[in-house]
N, C-alpha and C positions, 0 to 999 in steps of 0.2 A: 481759690477754684482747685481742688485735687480730686481724681479722676479714680482713686482709691478709696473716697467715701464708699458708703454705703447707699445700694439703690435709693433707700427712702431717704437717707439724709440729700442726695440728689434730688429728688422728686421735690421734697421740702421746699429748699431751697429754690427750684425754679416756682414753687407754686407763690412762693412772695416774691416772687422779680427780684430775686438779691442778683441772678445774672439770667439772660435770655439763652434759648436751645443755641443760637447760634453763637455765643459766645464760649459756650461750653465745647462745641465741636471746637471753634478757633483753639482753645484749651489743650484738645487732643490733639490737633493737627500740628503745636506749637512742639509739644511733648514727643511726637513721632518726627520731629523736622530735628529736634536736637536729639535724640538717643536712638532711632534706628538702623543708622547707617553704620552704628557698631554692633546693634542685634540682628538687625536681617531678619524682624520678626514677618514684615510685608513682601508680599508679591506684589503687591497693587494698591495703592489709595486712591480711593474712587476722585475724582476732578469735580463731579457734579452729585454732593451728596445730599439727599432729602433730609432739612431741618422743620420744614414747615408745616408741620402737623400740628394739628388741632386737637387731638383726642388727648383725653384725661385719664392715663395709667402711669403705674409706676414707670415704665419703661419708656414711656412719651420722650423723647429728645435726647437720652442718653445713649453716649456714643459705646459701639462696639464693633465686634470684627465676625468674621465667619472664616473657618477654614475653607482651603481652595479647592475642598472636593464637593462643596456645596452651591447648589444652583442658585443664581440672581439674575434672574430674566435681562438680557443686554450686556452682561458685565462678562469676562473672560472668567473662566473656571478649567484649569489643566491639571489638578490633583498634584501640583508641584512637578509633573511628567512632560520630558521634550514632546512625549508621543501628541501631547493636546494642548501643546503650546500655545496653538492660538485657537483655541474652541472659545466660542462664545456660546451660553446658554440660550437658551430658545424658551424656557421658561423657569419661572419661581421654585424653587422646592417649596414644601409644605412649609417646612422652618422658618424659610423666610417670610412666606404671605403671613403665616401669624406674626410674626416679628413684625411685617409694615400695618397688620391690623391694631399692634401695642403702638404703633409709632415711633419704634425705635431708628436711632442714626445708626446704618451701617457703614460703617468707615470703609473698610476695606475688606479684601482676601487676603489671608494669613497663611503664613508659609508651614512646611510639612512634608515628611519624607516622602519620597519619589513611590505615588499611588498609593500611600497610607502603610508602608511597608519599611517598617523601622522602628528604632527604640531612642533614635536619640536626633533625629531630624539632618544629619549628615546627609542622607542620600539626596536631598531636592536636586531637581535642575538648576534650581534658582539660588545654590548656594546656601551653607548650613546655616543655623538661626541660634546664636547665642545665649548664652543665659544670664539674666540681666544683674543675678546675683555674683557672679565670678565670669566675665565674659572667655576666660582659659577653659570651661564647662560647659559640656552639652545640656540643653534644657528638657531635653526626654525627646520622647516622639510616640506616636506619629505627629503628634499635634503640639510639637515645640512652638509654632509661631503661635498659635492661639493663646498657649500658656506662657510665653513670654512677656507678648504685649499686654497682659492683664498683669503680671509681677513687675513689669515697667512702667504702670501706669500710663499707656498708650491708649487703651481703651478701658472701659469699665469693668465690661466682662465680653469673652467671646464663646461662638460655638465651636464646638471640636466632632471629632467622631471616635468613637473606641468600639474595637474588631476583638482587642488583647489585652487591653491596659492603654490606649492611647492618651485617653481623654487623663485618667490616674496617675499615669506614671509620670508624664511630663509636669503634669500640676503639682504635683508630690516635690520633683527635681528643682520647679520654681518657686515653691512655696506657696503655693495657693490653693485653692480647693476645685474639685474637679468632680462633679458627677456623670455616672455610667448608669441611665436608666433601664428600669425593665427592657428585655427587648420586646416589641411589641406594643409600648405605650407612646412612643414618640414615632410617627412616618418617617419614611426611609425613602419617600417619593422626592427624587431630585438631588441622593444623595449620589455620586458618582460610586459606584460599588466595588467593594474589593473581595469579601467573602458576606454572602447573604444574611448566612444563616447565624451570625454574628455581630454584623455590624450595629450599631447604635449611637443615634446623636446623640450628643449633651451639653451641660453648661461649664466652661469654666469664670469662676467669678473669685473674688476677697474673702468671701465669708459665706457661710453656712447659708444665711438668709435669704442671700441673691441667690445664690443656686437654686432654692425654694421659689423664689420670684419667675426667675427665667424657665423652670420645669412647667410650672404652672400655665405659663406662656404659650410653651409649645408641645404641652401634652392634650392634645386634641385627637380625634378618631378622623381618620382620612380614608374613605373609600377607596381611594385610589393608591392606599398598600394593602396589597391583599396580605400582609402580616401585624399590619396595625389593630389590635383588638378592638372592639367597641367596647364603652363603659361597662356596660351592665354585665358582660362577660367576663370583666375584671374583677367584681364585685364578690363574686365567692371566694378569690384569693386573698382578699383582704380582710378575713375573718381574722389573722395574726397582727392584725396592723393596732394594735395596742402596746403601748411599752410599759413591761413588767419588769423592766431594767434587767434581763437577765442576760449576758453577753458570755457565747461561749468561746473557747480559744483552743486552736489545733496546736497542741503546742510543739509536738513531734514534727509538724510542719513548718512551724515557726523556726524552732530549731535545727532545722535540716542543715546540711551541707551548703555554703556558697551565700550564707545570711552573714552580714559581719557582724563583728561582737556591737558594735556602736550601735547598731540599728535595731537588736537583741534588745540592748539596755534602754534606749529610749523605748522601746516598746512596753517593756514592763513599767518602768515611772509612768507613762501613758496609761497603763491598767491600774496602777494605784492611784491616780489622779480618779479616773472613773468611779474605783471603789469608795475614793474617799466623797464622791459628790453621791451615792447611793446605788451604786450599779452590782451587783453580783456577777462575780466569775465562775465560769464553770467550765472544765477540762471538756474538750471533745475530740472524736477520734474520727478521722475522716481517708478511709484506709486508703482508698483510690486516688486521693486526690494529688497524690507524686506524680503520678501519670498522665495530669492534666495537660501539662506542657506539651507533652509526646502525642498527646492527641489532637493538640490544636494545630501543631506543627506537621500533621498530616492534611487536616480537614481545612485547614484555613488555604493552604498552597492550592488543595487541589478546586477549593470556590475559585479562588483568583483567577485559576488559570484559565477555569471556564468561561468568569467574566470577562475576563480582560483579550479573549480570543477576538473580540468586537473589534479591538483597534488594528486591524487590517492594512491600512493604509488605503482602501478603495473608498469606504461611506465617508468617514471623516477624520479629521487628525493628519498625522504627518503621513508623509508618500514618499517612498523612493523608490524610482525604477531599477528594474530587473529585468533580464532577457526572456527570463519564463515567472510564470505566478510563484512560484518556492522561494525564486531569488528575490521576487518583490517584498514577499512575506519577509526573510531572513533580513535583506536591507534594511524595510523601516522597523521593525521589532528589533532589531540589533542596535540602531542606532536611538530610537525613540527608548528603550527601558533603561534602567540602571542596572548595574548588574547584580544588586540587591532582589531585582522584581524579576531579572531574569532567571537566577536561582530558581526563585519559588514558583515561576509560571513550570520549570523544567521541572520540579521534585511534584508538583500539583499534577502534570502531566503523567509522571511516571504512575504513581500510584491510582490514577484514573484508569491506567492503559488494560487492555486485555490480560488476562491472566494475574493482574497484579489489585484487579479490586477488592477479593474477600480477604486477600492476605494483609491489606492495607486499610482500605477506606473501610469497608463494612466492620471488620475490627475495631477501628477507631469510634466509627458510630456506636458501637455497642457498651464500646467503655465510656462515651460520653455521656450515656445512658445512666450507666452506674456512678457515675461520679453525679450527676444533675440527683439521681435518687437518695443518696447519701446525702446530699448538702437539702434536700428536701426534709428528710428524716432528721435532721439535726436542728431545722427549726420546729418539730414536736416538742424540744426540751428547751430552747434558747430562742430570744427575741432578733439575737444579734449575733454576725458572727465575725469576728473582729482579728486583724493581722498587720502588719507591715505594708505599705503598699510597693515599698521596692526594696530586694534584698540590700540594695549598697544605695551610697552616697550620689549624688552627682559625678560624673567621671570627666577628665580631659580630652578631650579631642583628640581621637587617634590612638585613644591609651585601650581600648577594647577594639583590633581588629577582627579576630576569631567570630564568625558570625554566631554561632554557638554560644559564645560567651555574651553577648545583646541579647539572643534568643530568651537566657537566662530571668534577664530584667523583669521579665513577665511574669513571674513563677505565681506571686501571689494576685493576679490580677484574672488571668487567663482562665482559670476555671469557673469565674464568674458570667465570662460571655459565653463558656459552652451549657452553661446551667440556665442562663437569660435573666438570674438573677438582678435587681438594681444594686449598685454599689458606690461609695464615695471616699473620696481621699481630702484628709483634711490636714494640714501640716502640727507637726506635735513638737516645736521646737529645733533648736540649730546648735550645731557641735561648737567646738573651740574654732573652727576655722570659717564659720558663719556660716556652713552648709545645712542644708533642709533636712530634717526628717516629715515621717509625716504617717497618720495611721490611716489603716482600711477597713471599713463597716460595711457587711454586706446586710440586706434584710430579705425576707421573702417576696416574692412576686409581688410586683403590684406594691408593695406597701414602702415607696417613697418617703412618705410622712416620717415614718418611723426612722429612716435615718436622719431626715432635719430634725427630728426632736433629739436622737444622740447625739448626732454632731454638735448643736447647738449646746445642748449640755456640756460636750467635751470641750467646746470652744472657752467655756467659762469657767472649767476645771485645770486649765492649764494656762489662764492669763496670770 
């Protein structure tokens, strides 16, 4: 019994009574028990796990995990932050509710960067998660726990959240598949908010078909999320949802500074494999995409500083006394939030402050629209945009201490959070030291099917 089998293989075996759901869960718990003391992917493994579902769906009885910022009623949810250490969810997130309908076995909650701010899962209040491929290296972030748990075979799939690359980048570094759905396709109801115009929930899996299965399970309209788009309003966007096998390559962007030679070489090898599989490559220009990272690190901290203001030590979460209200806030937030979270809150508060709105925030919003329009225009000529997922391979703990260096890890993923487009990261081989490369594919809005099509073609092409 192997949790890294495909969902359909496990479903078939369960259907033929080769093993039971309870035995499958015991396998997951055994692997967790053997491996997680070294990896630290789990914040909590639940003690009373539901496995007695009678539902006959592909996900029924399949062990999975959720990132620690996704609410599951009656369970802890802390976003790996001390400030929410003792918080218990009072309701199910929409995605958990949908998974329950499919009979999924939710094993536990998974580690992440504090408040989802990070690219290495080094900032978690519960300690760093390690990369199963090489325990001396980071698993990426902020969904490092969900990616590591799947890569280590502790669960079959997981759910993470992606604000600037937090599903795709750790998936790339752990050698698994990560999908960021279109903004508005999967409900954010019950996700602990970080940056509300950027956050998206999506799956991390062992292969593209599994990502498709999980996405189809959680891709349902939710009237409780005002940013969730009804199916009939998505239809006009799907006119591009045909696969003409034309891939756009922003060469100047891929060949920019900070991208390792190994990554560039693997990217070209991957494009050659797709060309051999019948795809056409077209060079495209996205002139303003080089500014996406700068735009993101104005807008994301601004939204985060607003969202995280609710953790004031009064209504819920950590509380530290002070002689005055200001001192109580300072004591609570100073102890409750890690350094990276504090850094971004201060940056976000600054760009939203009087006198700086126009100079930073509104200017960034205008540039965001410019980048989005350029991406939309590119899809008039091509079906998919391809880049590497990350500019470098998994790095060692403590190797990148400068925050700016860490921010650069999101250079290829951030643009599509700004634009809202769906994107997927797929493993594309290993270097001589066994470290994973990954390809990043982006499609027009609400055209996830196109990503699954090219993704499955790519998996076959590189086998």
